[in-house]
Structure formats: C-alpha cells, structure tokens
C-alpha positions as CSV (number, residue, x, y, z in Angstrom):
1,F,0.0,0.0,0.0
2,G,3.0,2.3,-0.2
3,L,3.4,4.9,2.6
4,A,-0.2,5.2,3.8
5,K,-2.6,2.4,4.4
6,P,-6.3,3.0,3.5
7,S,-8.4,3.6,6.6
8,T,-11.6,2.0,5.1
9,I,-11.6,-0.9,2.7
10,A,-14.8,-2.0,0.9
11,I,-14.9,-5.4,-0.8
12,D,-17.9,-6.1,-3.0
13,G,-18.8,-8.8,-5.5
14,P,-21.2,-11.5,-6.4
15,V,-22.3,-14.3,-4.2
16,A,-19.5,-16.9,-3.6
17,S,-16.8,-14.8,-5.0
18,G,-14.6,-15.1,-1.9
19,K,-15.3,-11.7,-0.4
20,T,-15.4,-13.0,3.2
21,A,-12.3,-15.2,2.8
22,V,-10.3,-12.4,1.1
23,G,-11.6,-9.7,3.4
24,G,-10.8,-11.7,6.5
25,L,-7.3,-12.5,5.5
26,L,-6.7,-8.9,4.5
27,A,-8.0,-7.6,7.8
28,L,-5.9,-10.1,9.7
29,R,-2.8,-9.1,7.7
30,L,-3.4,-5.4,8.3
31,A,-4.6,-5.8,11.9
32,Y,-7.9,-4.1,10.9
33,R,-11.4,-4.9,12.1
34,F,-13.4,-7.1,9.8
35,I,-17.1,-6.8,9.2
36,D,-19.1,-9.2,7.0
37,T,-22.3,-7.2,6.7
38,G,-24.3,-10.2,5.7
39,V,-24.2,-11.5,9.3
40,M,-26.0,-8.3,10.4
41,Y,-29.0,-9.2,8.2
42,R,-28.9,-12.7,9.5
43,A,-29.0,-11.3,13.0
44,V,-32.1,-9.3,12.3
45,T,-33.8,-12.3,10.8
46,W,-32.8,-14.5,13.8
47,A,-34.1,-11.8,16.2
48,A,-37.5,-11.7,14.3
49,L,-37.8,-15.5,14.6
50,R,-36.8,-15.3,18.3
51,D,-39.4,-12.7,19.0
52,G,-42.2,-14.3,17.1
53,V,-42.2,-11.4,14.5
54,S,-43.3,-12.7,11.1
55,P,-40.5,-12.2,8.6
56,E,-43.2,-11.3,6.1
57,D,-44.2,-8.2,8.3
58,E,-42.0,-5.5,6.9
59,T,-43.2,-2.9,9.3
60,E,-42.5,-5.0,12.4
61,V,-39.2,-6.4,11.1
62,T,-38.0,-2.8,10.4
63,A,-39.0,-1.7,13.9
64,L,-37.1,-4.7,15.3
65,A,-34.0,-3.8,13.1
66,N,-34.0,-0.3,14.6
67,R,-34.5,-1.6,18.2
68,I,-32.1,-4.5,18.6
69,Q,-28.4,-4.2,19.6
70,I,-26.0,-6.0,17.2
71,E,-22.3,-6.4,17.9
72,V,-19.9,-8.1,15.5
73,A,-16.4,-8.8,16.6
74,Y,-13.7,-10.9,15.0
75,S,-10.7,-12.3,16.8
76,D,-7.2,-11.6,15.6
77,T,-7.1,-15.1,14.1
78,L,-9.1,-16.6,11.3
79,G,-11.7,-17.9,13.8
80,G,-15.3,-17.1,13.1
81,P,-17.1,-13.9,14.3
82,R,-18.6,-13.3,17.7
83,I,-22.0,-12.0,17.0
84,M,-24.1,-10.7,19.8
85,V,-27.8,-9.8,19.6
86,D,-29.1,-8.0,22.6
87,G,-26.2,-9.4,24.6
88,R,-26.6,-13.0,23.5
89,E,-24.0,-14.8,21.4
90,V,-25.8,-16.1,18.3
91,A,-23.1,-16.8,15.7
92,G,-23.9,-20.5,15.7
93,E,-27.6,-19.9,15.2
94,L,-27.3,-17.6,12.2
95,R,-26.8,-20.4,9.6
96,S,-29.9,-22.3,10.7
97,R,-32.4,-23.5,8.0
98,D,-35.0,-21.0,9.4
99,V,-32.7,-18.0,9.1
100,D,-31.5,-19.2,5.6
101,G,-35.1,-19.4,4.5
102,W,-36.0,-15.8,5.5
103,V,-32.8,-13.7,5.3
104,S,-33.2,-12.8,1.7
105,L,-36.7,-11.4,2.3
106,V,-35.7,-9.5,5.4
107,S,-32.6,-8.0,3.8
108,S,-34.8,-6.7,0.9
109,Y,-36.8,-4.4,3.2
110,S,-35.7,-0.8,2.6
111,G,-36.2,0.1,6.3
112,V,-34.0,-2.8,7.4
113,R,-31.4,-1.8,4.9
114,R,-31.4,1.8,6.1
115,A,-31.0,0.7,9.7
116,M,-28.1,-1.7,8.9
117,V,-26.4,0.7,6.5
118,A,-26.4,3.4,9.2
119,R,-24.8,1.0,11.7
120,Q,-22.2,-0.1,9.1
121,R,-21.3,3.5,8.3
122,D,-20.9,4.2,12.1
123,M,-18.5,1.2,12.3
124,A,-16.5,2.5,9.3
125,R,-16.1,6.0,10.8
126,E,-13.8,4.4,13.4
127,G,-11.4,3.5,10.6
128,R,-9.0,0.6,10.2
129,I,-11.7,-1.6,8.9
130,V,-12.3,-4.1,6.1
131,M,-16.0,-4.4,5.3
132,V,-17.4,-6.9,2.9
133,G,-20.9,-7.5,1.4
134,R,-23.2,-6.6,-1.3
135,D,-23.3,-2.9,-2.4
136,I,-20.5,-2.0,0.1
137,G,-18.6,0.1,-2.3
138,T,-21.6,1.8,-4.0
139,V,-24.1,2.2,-1.2
140,V,-22.6,1.7,2.2
141,L,-19.1,3.1,1.8
142,P,-19.1,5.0,-1.5
143,D,-16.2,7.1,-0.2
144,A,-14.1,4.2,1.0
145,D,-10.3,4.8,0.7
146,L,-10.0,1.5,-1.2
147,K,-12.8,-0.2,-3.1
148,V,-12.4,-3.7,-4.5
149,F,-14.9,-5.6,-6.7
150,L,-14.0,-9.2,-6.4
151,T,-14.8,-11.8,-9.0
152,A,-13.8,-15.5,-9.1
153,S,-13.8,-18.5,-11.4
154,R,-13.4,-22.1,-10.6
155,R,-10.6,-22.6,-13.1
156,G,-7.4,-23.3,-11.3
157,A,-9.0,-22.5,-7.9
158,R,-6.6,-22.7,-5.0
159,P,-7.0,-21.4,-1.4
160,A,-6.2,-17.8,-1.0
161,S,-3.2,-16.6,1.0
162,L,-1.8,-13.1,1.4
C-alpha cells in the first residue's frame, strides 16, 4: 500500500466470489477490524424469529432492526465472528435453516437496509476496517479509501493466501 494504508476498505462482489475469505485474510494481515455485513441481516432475521415477528411483516421487522443491539467482533485469528444480539452470542444460530429461509426477504426491506447501513457507516467511521458485502462500495461506503470488486472463477482454484 505504499506509505499510507487506507483507513476504510470496501470489498464487494457477487455471491460466492470469496469476499469474506479475502476480506478476513486482508484484515488479519493489516490488523484491521473485519465486518461481513451479511451477518447483520442474518442477526435481524434471527431476532425476528426469536421474538415471534413474522419475517413477512416488513413494518415489524423494520422496527425490530432499529431496536435490537447487534455487535460483531472478530478475533485476531481466522476464527469465526462473535455476533451478539441484545447481549446474547448467536453466531452458531445464524446459519440455521429457518434463518436461511427468510434472510433474503428480510434483507430486501428498505427500512431494514437503512438501519443496517447506518450502523455499518458508524462502524466504518472508526477507521482501520475491512468491510465486505453486497453494495458496500456503492451504497454503504461510496467514499471508502479503497474499493475492491472481487470476482472469481473455478478454473485453477486454490486457497487464497496473502
């Protein structure tokens, strides 16, 4: 990166392009915080199911997204994230079949997206962060110091290392 490291790094790209793997390795290498924004939408979905809020009720899900506390923390190793919703560790529950079945709908709600984007921008203001997810470089962090659009092919695929 030359003399100055970028303070905010946004990594965008299609599904299964390796955004999370590359972003996690980059953050580890730079000793930056790492945020996979997709887990935040999964956390909202999980909270709706926990609270008996129908994921099909956009108004109630949006209210919930604005009300709950979500904390995302990664260790300084390649271990998975620690995700807290209202003080409860939920990382292991966010890949459940129920959450998988509803997260796409929940993340499509404009009010939910506004709530999560505001939180993501707040996290980025602290600097020294690598943030990955859909629309990160265009919507969430359009002024990021470094923006990467990652694509991948299966031809000659090997594990990434930095």
